[in-house]
Structure formats: structure tokens, C-alpha cells
C-alpha positions in Angstrom: 20.5 -1.9 3.9 17.3 -0.9 3.5 16.0 2.8 4.9 12.7 3.1 4.1 11.5 -0.3 3.7 7.8 0.7 2.7 9.6 3.1 -0.2 10.7 0.0 -1.5 7.7 -2.0 -0.9 5.8 0.6 -3.3 8.7 1.0 -5.5 9.1 -2.7 -6.4 5.0 -3.3 -6.4 5.7 0.0 -9.6 8.7 -1.5 -11.5 6.4 -5.0 -11.9 3.2 -3.2 -12.7 5.5 -1.2 -15.4 7.9 -3.9 -16.6 4.4 -6.0 -16.7 4.3 -8.7 -14.7 1.9 -10.8 -13.2 3.7 -11.7 -9.8 6.4 -9.6 -7.7 8.3 -10.9 -4.2 8.7 -8.7 -2.1 10.7 -9.4 2.1 8.0 -9.6 4.3 7.4 -7.6 7.3 4.2 -7.3 9.2 3.8 -2.8 7.7 3.6 -4.7 4.8 1.7 -7.9 5.3 -1.2 -4.9 6.2 -0.6 -3.1 3.2 -1.0 -5.9 0.9 -4.0 -6.8 2.8 -5.5 -3.2 2.3 -4.0 -3.4 -1.3 -6.4 -6.5 -2.1 -9.9 -5.5 -0.3 -9.6 -2.6 -2.4 -9.8 -4.1 -5.1 -5.8 -3.2 -5.8 -4.0 -6.7 -6.7 -5.5 -10.1 -8.0 -4.0 -11.8 -4.4 -1.5 -12.0 -2.1 0.1 -15.0 -0.9 2.6 -15.1 2.7 5.5 -17.4 2.9 7.8 -18.5 5.3 11.6 -19.0 4.9 14.2 -18.7 7.0 15.0 -15.1 7.6 11.9 -12.9 7.5 9.6 -14.6 4.6 8.1 -12.9 1.6 4.9 -10.7 0.2 4.3 -13.0 -2.6 1.6 -10.2 -4.8 -0.4 -11.5 -7.8 -1.0 -8.5 -10.5 -3.7 -6.9 -11.3 -4.8 -5.7 -14.9 -7.3 -4.7 -16.8 -8.9 -6.9 -19.3 -9.6 -5.0 -22.0 -7.0 -2.2 -22.5 -3.7 -4.4 -20.0 -3.1 -1.3 -18.6 -2.4 -1.6 -14.9 -4.9 -1.3 -12.1 -2.8 0.7 -10.1 -2.3 4.3 -12.0 0.1 5.6 -9.5 1.7 4.5 -5.9 2.7 8.0 -3.9 4.7 7.7 -0.2 3.7 10.4 1.6 5.4 10.2 4.7 9.2 9.7 4.9 12.0 8.6 7.3 12.7 12.3 7.0 9.9 13.7 7.3 6.8 12.6 8.7 2.7 13.2 7.9 0.7 13.2 10.7 -2.6 14.0 10.4 -6.1 14.3 13.0 -9.0 12.1 11.8 -10.9 15.4 10.9 -7.7 15.9 8.4 -7.9 13.1 6.9 -6.6 13.3 3.4 -9.3 12.9 0.2 -7.9 11.1 -2.7 -8.3 12.2 -5.8 -11.5 13.9 -4.6 -12.8 10.2 -3.0 -12.1 7.7 -5.7 -7.8 6.6 -4.4 -7.2 5.6 -1.2 -4.9 6.7 1.4 -2.4 4.1 4.0 -2.3 5.3 7.7 -1.1 3.8 10.7 -3.2 4.4 12.9 -2.9 3.7 17.0 -5.3 1.1 16.1 -4.1 -0.7 13.1 -3.2 -0.2 9.3 -6.4 1.1 7.6 -7.3 3.3 4.6 -8.6 7.0 5.3 -11.9 6.6 4.9 -12.5 3.7 7.6 -9.9 5.9 10.1 -12.5 8.9 9.5 -15.1 6.3 10.1 -13.5 5.4 13.7 -12.7 9.1 14.4 -8.5 8.0 14.1 -6.1 10.5 13.2 -2.4 9.1 12.7 0.6 9.0 9.7 -0.4 8.7 6.1 1.9 6.0 4.8 0.9 6.3 1.1 -1.8 7.0 -1.8 -3.1 4.7 -4.1 -5.3 5.3 -7.4 
């Protein structure tokens, strides 16, 4: 039984990058689907597909690597808010990741979005993870 599905999601992606895999499959949930969409929109992954099976479905992610150096595009995936210690921020205290070069994925009342969009819309929320 997984107690923190977001950490499991991030760890599977991190492990797939470090092993040099092209594709990773992760058990789906609505939150994981939203995080995957954000990673795609921000250019951190190549593509994604949501597959339905008899239980909960699967998120299939095609990982993105640098063409010249073959290095992963994502340098770090870091979980911020955990089940034991939630991290909430207001719109004015929204974190800047790597001085604006990375993103923070934030769960707000308006849905899951990046820190930049949340600050734009003046919404605070729970900081799920940092990506850079």
C-alpha cells in the first residue's frame, strides 16, 4: 500500500530518468494526470497517454532527453509537501524555483497549476513539488 502517491509518482519518473528509460508507466489518479499535463506543457516530458484498464488506469509518459549530451531534461524532482508536513503558501509568498528557471507545482482551489500561474491569478495553495 502506497501512503504517498505523489512521492511514488515522482520517484518512478526520477528512477526512469536515472536508468535511461524512454517510457515509464505509473498508476493513474486525477492529480497525477494534472501533474503530467503541467510537465508536458512546460516541456519537461516528450508526451503522455492516459490508458484505461479494469482498475484505475495508467499514465504512460515518454521521457525527454537532451539530444547532444543524452542527459535528462529534468535535473531534479523534489517533493515539498508531504502527508506528515503539508506546505501551504499564499500568492505573495509563492516560491521561486532556481531563481525563476524551474517550476513549483501547486494544488490550489482552482486546480493544479504552476507557481507562476498561481501568482498571476493571485491564488495560494499547497506546494506539491519543485521541478528543474
